[in-house]
Structures are given as structure tokens and as C-alpha cells.
N, C-alpha and C positions, 0 to 999 in steps of 0.2 A: 430533443434536448435530453441529456443524460441526467440522472438523479443528482449527481454531485454538482451539476451546473445549477440546479434549483437550490441546493444547499448553499452554494457559493453566492447566490443572489442575496440570501439572508445574512451572509457573513462578509459582506463588502468585498467579494471577489477573492477571498482567501483560499477558496477551492475553485479550480477551473480545469478545463480540458487541456491536455498536452496536444501537440501536433499529431501524435500517434493515436489519440483518442483515449488515453488513459486519464486518470484523475490525479491532479497535482494538488496536494493538500499542504499548502504553505512550504513547498519545497520537497515534500516526500511524495513520490509517485506511486500510485496503486493501479494495478490492472482493474478492469471492471469487476471481476469476480473477487479480487482481493478487497476492493473498496466495500462491496456489498457484505462480505464477511466481517470486516472491521466495524461497519456501522451497526451491525447487530449487537455488538458489545460496547461500543463507544459512540456517543453522539457526535455529529460532525463538529460542533463548537469545541467539544472536548479534545478531539483529534487535532484541530488547529492550535488550540492552546498548548497541548503537549509538544507539538513540533516547534512552536514559537519559543517555548520555555527551554526545552532540552536539546533541540536541534534534530534535523531529519535522520541522521545516522543513528543517534542514540535511541530515538523513538522506533526506528525500524528494527533495531536489535531487540528492544523491549517487546515489540509486537510479535516478532518471530519467536522469542522465548515464551511469551504468554500463550500463543496458540500451540506451541509444542507441548507445553504443560497441560493445556486442556485436552489435547489429542491423547497424551499419555494417560490422562485420567478418564478417557472415554467420552469427553465432551466435544463440543463444536462440530458435530456431525463427522468427526474424524478428519477434518480439514485443518490445514495449517498454512502459514505464510512462509515464503522463501524469498531470499534475495535474488534479483535478476538484474540484468543490465538493460537499461532503456537506451533511447537514442541520445539522451543528454547526460550531463554529469550528475544529476540528482540520483539519490538512492531510489531503487525501484523494488516494490514488493509485488509478488504474484501469489496466487493460491497454488498450493503444492501439486494439484492435479491438472494444472493448465498446460496445454501443449504449446511449445514455442515454435515459431516459424524457423526455418533453417537459418535465416539471417540472424535472428536473435539467439539461436542455439550456439552459433559460433562466437557470439559476443558475451555470453554469460560468464561472469567473473565469480570464481569461487574464493577469491582472496580478499573479501571485504574486511577492512581493518576493524 
């Protein structure tokens, strides 16, 4: 069982696993490494509330900007989050140092609105 599945049990299923094995937080998908980075700074209920209030794309943009700011300031172990394309329509975040499989590399979109 993944850590986010345990968190999801306490949050009535608002966090669950995707078919690809990533974390789906109320419609915003995180890779495992991205989720672990995010929950260091934001509690799981806080992430769920942010996505439910502001929407997945807005929160994804905010998280990317937040971690870029920390990285520029020398924080967060030099790691940041980046947009990636998952198998579904949901916005997906990965940690900037994650290697993508060839199939995912071909599908990465750089034109996130």
C-alpha cells in the first residue's frame, strides 16, 4: 500500500492511486517522488482542500512556482516540480529529476495553458 493510499483512507478517498501507480489528489496527479516532496511542505488534507477550492491546474501551477522559488533560494534540497503528461486528462506533476519512460517522454506536453 502506498503512503497516499493511507492518507486517502483518512480523507474519504480524496487521494487514491491511478492505474499507472501515481497519486491522484482530488484530480491532480503526482508521481510518487512528487507526492513525497509535496507532503513535506503541505499536509495531505491541505493539498486536497487546495485542489477542491482552486482546481487542479491552478494548484499545479502554484506548486511548480512554489518549488521553483524554493529551489532558487537554495531550499527544498534543490528539487522542484514540473508538469508532465500522464495517461489521463488530469494535470500531472513529477519531480524535476525523474526520468521518464520513452512512452511518457513522447507524450510530455510543454504547452500547459
